[in-house]
N, C-alpha and C positions, 0 to 999 in steps of 0.2 A: 252490700252486694248480695244479690240473691244467689242461691246455690246453683241453679241451672243456667243462669244467664251467660256465664263465661263459656260454658260448653256449647250453648246455642250459637254464640258469636263465632266460635271456632268452626262449628259445622257450617255456618253460613259462609264464612271466609273460604272454606275448602270447596265450596260449590261454585265459586267464581269461574267464569268461562273464558277468560283471556287465553289466547293461544300460547303454546310453549315458546314459539318464535318471538312473540311480543315480550314474553318474560325474559328470554335470553337477551334481547335487545336492551331492555331496561336494566338488567344486571350488568351488561357490557358497559353501558354509559355510566352506571353507578361506580364501577371499578375505577373509572377516570375522575369521578366526582363532578361530572358535567351534566347536571340535571336541572332543568328549570323547575321552579317551585310548582307551577301549574302542571307540568308533566309528572312530577313526583306525586302530587295529590291525586291525579288521575290514575296513576299506577297503583297507589295504595288502595284505591277504591275498587279496582277491577282485577288485579293480579291474584292468582291463587298462591297462598303462602307455601304450599308444598312445592309448587313449580319454582318459586323463588329460591327455596332451599336447594333443590336439585340443580338449578341453573347456577347458583353461587358455588356449589361444590365442583361442578363441571368447569366453570370459569377459573376457579382457583387451581384446579388440576392442570388445565391448559396453560395457565400463566407459569406455573412451576415447570412444566415440561419445556416451554419455550426458553425459560431461563437456563435450564440444564443443557439444552442444545446449544445455546449461545456460549455458555461457559466451556463446553467440550470443544466447540469450534475454535474459541480463542486460545485455550490451553493447547489444543492440538497444533494450531498454527505457530504458537510460540516455541514449542519443543521441536518443531520440524525445521527450524532455521539453522 
């Protein structure tokens, strides 16, 4: 492998222009594991890796927040009886 080729590839990947909304949509469907191979390949070619990381962190935080809310509602309703 050449010394600068990996750096060049990372710079090119960071310049991809897919919208953040498209990235969020791709990450959302990936959380459920429901991605067609064609869609996955398309996303891999056009999504900005930085956006994917940010969207993944946001998606995980939202998922955890929803779980915490559900648990508080269930525990609160169980102790209120």
